[in-house]
N, C-alpha and C positions, 0 to 999 in steps of 0.2 A: 503495498500499497505507501503510497508515495499522494507528502500533504507539500499541497499546493503554496511557496512562495507566496507570502502579500504582503505590502504593508502594513505598518499593527494601525491600527486608526490612531489619531492622537486627538485631546483634548482643544477644543477650542478652533475645528480647523473651520472651514469654509460654509456650515451646518449649524455654527453659532449661532440665535438670538442677539438682535441686536447687534450685528458686524462680531468686530477682530475683539473689542474692547465692552463689560458690559460692565456699569457702575453695579456697586450694592450699595446701598446705604447707613450710615451706621444704626442705625435702630433696627435694618434687619440682619446682619450679622451675626449667626448664632454666638454665642457667650458660654466659654466655663463655668458653673459652679463655685467657685471660690471661695474657701470660708471669710476670704479678707476682702473681699470683694463685693461680696452682697452680702447687702443690709439684713437681709429677709433672712439670710440665712442666721443656726446657734449651732453654737461648739458643745453645745449642752450633751448632745448621745455621747461625744467626742469624751467629754470629763467626765460621767458619768460610767462609761465604758472603760475607761483606763483606771480609775477610785479602783471598782470589781473586781478588776484584773490587777490590783495592786492587793488585796483585799487577798483575795488566792493565793498570788505568790506567799504573802505571810504568814496563812495560815497553810500552809507545805512546810514552808519555812519549821514552824515551830511545831509541827506537826511531826517533823523531821527529831527534833529536838530530841523532847519526848521518846519518840518512839524506840531513838540509840539510846537514850538516861536509860529507859528500864529494858530494854538490853542488856545494858553493863550491869542492872541489879540482878537480874538474876542467877 
């Protein structure tokens, strides 16, 4: 089977609506919702997740220390 060699279509050729260059208004341009750029966003879920993770890590350390001490006493 032979695959024909054709040119790969490129974006923005003759079929681009509006000609060669298309102007996109700033209000139409999609933006990423970064926490420091979005006034409506909240950091609370990240803060609560970090606090929960810290509690789990501290509990695991305390449990490991208590288990080690109880193993030495036997």
